[in-house]
C-alpha positions as CSV (number, residue, x, y, z in Angstrom):
1,M,-5.9,-47.6,6.3
2,S,-7.5,-44.3,5.4
3,K,-5.3,-41.7,3.6
4,E,-5.4,-39.2,6.6
5,K,-4.0,-42.1,8.9
6,A,-1.4,-43.0,6.3
7,T,-0.2,-39.3,6.0
8,T,0.1,-39.1,9.7
9,A,2.0,-42.2,10.0
10,L,4.4,-41.1,7.3
11,L,4.8,-37.6,9.0
12,V,5.6,-39.3,12.4
13,V,8.2,-41.6,10.8
14,L,9.8,-38.6,9.0
15,V,10.0,-36.5,12.2
16,F,11.4,-39.5,14.2
17,A,14.1,-40.0,11.5
18,V,15.1,-36.1,11.5
19,V,15.3,-35.9,15.2
20,T,17.2,-39.2,15.5
21,C,19.6,-38.1,12.9
22,L,20.2,-34.7,14.8
23,A,20.5,-36.5,18.1
24,F,23.4,-38.5,16.9
25,S,25.2,-35.5,15.3
26,D,24.5,-33.0,18.1
27,P,23.0,-34.7,21.2
28,A,22.0,-31.2,22.9
29,L,20.1,-29.9,19.8
30,G,18.5,-33.3,19.4
31,G,17.4,-33.5,22.9
32,A,15.8,-30.1,22.8
33,L,14.2,-30.9,19.5
34,S,12.7,-34.1,21.0
35,V,11.2,-32.3,23.8
36,G,9.8,-29.6,21.5
37,V,8.2,-32.4,19.2
38,A,6.7,-34.0,22.3
39,V,5.2,-30.8,23.6
40,A,3.8,-29.8,20.2
41,A,2.4,-33.4,19.8
42,L,0.7,-33.2,23.2
43,A,-0.8,-29.7,22.5
44,W,-2.2,-30.8,19.0
45,K,-3.7,-33.9,20.8
46,M,-5.4,-31.9,23.5
47,L,-6.7,-29.2,21.1
48,R,-8.0,-31.9,18.6
49,A,-9.9,-33.5,21.4
50,R,-12.0,-30.4,22.1
């Protein structure tokens, strides 16, 4: 696995862990943050494809 892929995987796991912890403590904030992360990931993927 390349260093870039390993860094990306680590970042995804960390974001998932933070969003999950927030969702358990405050469901509304966790849901809103999950949607925001999904939109940001989609925008990043679309811009990177160009």
